N, C-alpha and C positions, 0 to 999 in steps of 0.2 A: 307370689301369684299362684292361685289355684284355678284349675279348669275342670269342666265337666262336659262331656260330649254325649248327646242322646240321639238315637236314631228315630226319626219320625216316619211318615209314609214314604215308601219308595226311596228316592235319593235325597229326601229332605233331612236336614240335620239341625239340631238345636245345640248351641254351644254357649256355655256360661263361664264367665271369667270373674274371679273374685280377687279384689285388691284391698289393702288397708284403707280405711276411711280417710286417713290422713293424706293419702295420695290424691284423693278427690278434692279434699279441702284445699290442699296446696295448689292444685291446678286451678280451682275456682278463684283463689286469691290472685294468682298470676294473671288470669283473664281479666279480673276486675282492675288490677293495676295497669294493665295495658289499655283498658277502656278509659281509665281515669286520665291518661295522658292525651286522650282524644276528644273527650266531651267537655262541654261548657256548662257549668252550674253556677247560678247566681250566688255571689258571696265568696266564691273560691277561685283562685287562679288555676289555669289549666295544669293538670298534673299534680295539684296539691289538695285534691278532694280526699277527705278521710275515707278509709276503706269501709267504715261502718255506714257512711252516707251512700257510698257506691253500692254496697250490698243491699241497702234498703230500696234503692231506686232501680238497680239493674241486676239484682240477685238471680231472678228467674232466667234471664237471658244468659248471664254468666254461667249458671249451672248447666244450661243446655250446651253452650259452647265448650265447657269443660268436659262434658260427657263425650262429645264428638272428638275432642283432642285426645282424651284418654283412650278411646276405642282405636283411633288412628295410630297412637303410640304403642299400643300393647297387642292388638289383635293378631298382627302378622306373626310376632314371636310366639304368641300363645298357640296359634294354629300349627306353626312349625314344630312346636314342642310335642304335639299330639299327632304329627305327621298327617295332616288333613289339608287338602287343597280344594277350596271352594270352586265350583263351576260357574257360580254367579256371584254378584256383589252381595255380601251379607247385609241383611236388614236388621236393625236394632229393634227388638220386639219387647224388651223388658229392661227396666232400670230400677235399681234400689240404692238410693243414696241416703236413706234414713237410718241405716244401721249405726249402732254405736261404735263398732269396731271394723265393719267391712263395707265396701262398696262393690256392688255386683252389676254386671250387665249381661244380657243374653241376646245373641244374634241367631238368626236362622238363615240357611242357605242350602243350595243343592251341591252335591258332590258328583264327580264323574263316576260312572259305573266301573266295577271290577269286571273285566272281560276275560273269559277263558275261550280262546278262539277254537272253533270246531276243527276237527281233523280234516286236513285238505284232501287226504286220500279217499274220503267218502263223498266228495263233491263230484257231481256229474255235470260237465260243462260242454256246451256246444259252441264251437268257434268256426267262423266262415273263412273260406279261401276263394280267391278269384284269379283267373288267368285272362289277361287282355288278349283278345283274338284280333285277326286281321279285319273281321267284320266289325268289331268295336271301333277300330281305327277308321275304317271307311265311314261308319255312321257319324263319328265325331267330325271328320273332315266335311261330311255333308252338312253338318250343323254350322260349321264355319262358313261354308259356301252360302247357306241361307242367310247368315248374318250380313254377308257382303252383297246380297242382292240389292239392286237399285230399281226404283219404280219411276215410271214416266206416265204422266196423265194421257189418257186416250179418250176419244169420242166413240164409244161403243158400249154395248151391254156388258155388264160385269159377269165374270165367270170364276171358277175355282182357280186359286193362285193369285188373283188380283188383290191389290191393296186398295181398300175403299176408305173414304173419309166421309163420315156421316154425323148428323145431329139426330139425337133420338131422345124420347122420353117414354118411360114405362109406367103404366097405370094399372092399379088394382082397385076394382070397384069404382072406377072413374077418377081416382086420385093418384097423383105421381108419388111413388114410394121413395123413401130415403135412399139416395145413391142411384136412383133409377133414371137419371137424365144426364146427358153429356153433349158437348159441342165439339166439333172438329175431332171426333174420335176416329182413330185409325185402326184398322184391323185387316188381316189377310184372310180371305175367304178360304175355308177348308182347314184351318188350323184347329178348329174346335175350341176356341177360346170363350165362346158364349154358350148359352143354354141351347139344347136341341131345338132346331127349327129356325133359330135366329139367322145364322149364316146362310142356310139354305134359302130362306126367304129373301135374301138380298141378291141372289143370282138372277141375271137377266134384266138388270135395271141400269139405266144410264144416268149420268150426272144431271141434276136438276129435277129428277123424278122423286116422288114420295110413295111410300107404301105403309100398310098397316099389317102387323103380325099378331095373330091370336095364338098365344103359346101358353105353356104350363111349366112352372118351375119343377125340377125333379123333387121327388119325395125326400131324397137324401141330400138336399141342397145345403151348402155350408152355412147359409143364413137361415136359422130355423123359423124366423118370422115370415119367410117367403116360401118355404118348402111346401110343394104340392099345390100352390095357389095358381089360379088362372091369371094371366097378365096380358095386357094389350100394349104393344110397342108401336108408336108412331115414328117413322124413320124418314129422314130426308137425305137423299144421296147427293153429296156435294162434289165428290170426285171419284173417278175410277182410274186406277193406275196399273199398268201391266208390268210384270217383272222382267228384268234383264239379268240373266244368270251369268256371273263372271267366269272367265276362262281360268283354269287352274295353272297359272303361270307365275313368273317372278313378280309381276305387277300385283297379282292377288296376294302373294306372300308378303309383299311390302306393307299391305294394309294391316298386317298383324305383326309388323316390326321385324320381319325376317328377310334375308337377302334373296332367297330362292325357295322353291318348293321342298327340296331336300331338307333345308334348315327348318322350314315350317313343320314338316312331318316329324322331324326329330324332336323339336320343341313341344309339339302337340303330344307325342308319345310320352315324353318325360312328364308333362303336366298331368296326363291321364294317370300315370303311375303314382304321382304324388297325391292326386285327388283320391284315388281308390284306396291307397294305403292309409290315408287319414280317415276316410269314411269307415273302412273296415276296422281300423284300429279302435275307433270310438264305439262301433257296434259290438265288437268282441269284448271290449272293456266293460260295456254296459251289461252284456250277457253274463260275463264272469262275476262282476260285482253284484248282479241281481241274485245269482245263486249263493254267493257268499252271505248276503244279507238274510236270505231265507234260512240259512243254516245257523245263524247266530242271533239269538233272542236276548235282548237286554233293554233296560229302561234308559231313556235319554233325558238329560236335564231340560226341563221346560224352558228355562231361561235361554239356553242355547238355541232351542227351536225358535223361540220368539225373535231372537237376534237375527238368525238366518232368514226367517220369513220377512223381516223388515228389509234385509239386503235384497231379497228376491223381488219385493215390491218396488224398491228403488231402481233396480235393473230394468224392470218392465217399464216403469215410467220414463226412464232415460231413453229406452228404445223407441217408445211412442213419440217422445219429443224429437228425436232424430229423424223420424219419419213424418214429422209435421202433424201428428195426430194428438189432439188435446187429451191429456190423461184425466180420468175421472178421479176426483179427490176423495170419493166416498168408499173406495174399495179398502176393506180392512186387511192388514198384513196377515191376519189369521187365515185368509184365503189360501195362502201358500204353505200353511203348516204341514200338510202331508209331504210335499216335496222337501220342505225344510228339515223335517224329521229324518227323511231318507238320507239327505246329505250329511247331516250331523252324525247320524249313526254310522254311515260309511266312513266318514273322516276319523271317527274314534276307532273303528275296526282297523283301518289302514295304519293308523298310528300305533295301535297295539301290536300289530303284526311286525311292523318295522322295529319297534322296541324289542319285542321278543327275539327277533332274529338279527339284532344289531345292524340294521340296514341304514346306511348313510350314503348320500350322494358325494362323489368325488368331483374335483375341479374338472377333470378330464370328461366326466360324464355330463357335467353341466355345459361345457363347451360343445360337446357333441350334440346335445339336445338343441342348443341354440343354432348350430349349423343346420340341423335337420329342419327346424322351423323356418330358417331363412330361405329354404328352397321354394316355399310357397309365396314369398314376397317379391320374387322377380328382381326388377331393377331397384327396388326399395329395400333389398336385403341388408345392405350395409347400414342404412338408416335405422333399421330394426335392431341390428346388433349393437350399434352405438347407444341406442336408447337404454337397453338393458345393462350394458357395461358401464354407463355413466353413473349409475347409482346402485351400489351393492344390494340395497333393500329390495330393488326390483327383481333380483334373482330369486327371491323367496318362492314366487310362483313357479319358476323353472325347477327349483329344487323339489317342490312338491310333486311336479309332474314326473321327475326322474324317479323319486322314491316310489310313487304310485306304480310306475312301470316295473320297477324291481319287485314290488310286492306281487304284481300280476304274474311275472315270470316264475316267482317262487311257488305260487299256488298251482300254476299250470304244470309245473314239474311233477307234482304229486297227484293232481286231480285226474279223474277219468274223463278224458277229452274226446269228443266226437267231432270230426271235421265235416263241415257242410260245404259243398261246392256251390257257389253262386255265380251268376253272370255279372259282367261289368255293369250292365244296366240296373240289375237288382241291387248291387252294392251302392251305386251312386244315387239311386232314386230313393232308397230307404232313408228314413230319418236318422241322421247321425247323432 
């Protein structure tokens, strides 16, 4: 067997394998013999059809099958011989079975890039730190208090802090816009959950009354088709309910599954720490890997990008389905190509760094990571642990996280790191 490897554009390669023509003829005859045992031809018993007859009727199909089998039988060994690992499934682009002495086939594919990782000491990275203050704890407790507020219907005019139940429809140029109408819609006045002027216009109204609000959507509204447009809302007030703020006592703590206020505050503080640690961990990781990507330029196999883009599209469709939102089937996977390329490139970089520095996750590190993750699962922690430990293949994702963290620590050890102090609110409200 002779081989020839050619470099095409970028990461594309052309690989030709040459074999004795007898090998192809022998494989073709084997295919024909197998077919002869399965086909029915008038005048012949099954399995007794002469090979010449089979070749006349099924020669083209047999040749095609023989080519595929020869490629499957020889390509792996041929690639191993020249020490090449395709990043994508090879495509057969040329076949020559007409030679007197040789049979050749050519395949094309992409290879993974050769990556020389940039010097970590030249990277300038910003990492955030936060300290949870008493004010942060007080604000979080206030949030829990607001969650436990109960509302009771009253016969009076609405005011700030009341929960109102309304029917409304919003019209632009006299027509109700998509998503602009609702029935039995509950909202708390003063929360700022609607566009400017909506909540203000509902103050001083009693149940049974109706009102009309002439408003304008903000210029920076999240729905671009509505941004900056004048809108008229017709609103019917169905109920006004005043709040009853709970006492911070053991009864209040029980609503959150704790025996008393001391236990609730301890649990709350622990959860705040877990949340901010996870959020900052993700933010700092993204900041670090963003710098790493900028410092390392190399081509990425298009096939890998395409595959990752398909996965991202499927993930989005699954999320929409879980939320009860019908997914549009006309969105091409290529929409996600920029993010897919970033993910593939980052994966290759992390793998290269791990390989260069012989980084591998130990069993102790995997167990520690699982224990850390379990903290955010509360009473379902054991169920999560059992899920991963029941199937060793599920631990692959955990192993990748551990290796990723080890790579982060390795880079940060040598990089020029600037610490940025952020508040608890900044850390938890920023996109993780």
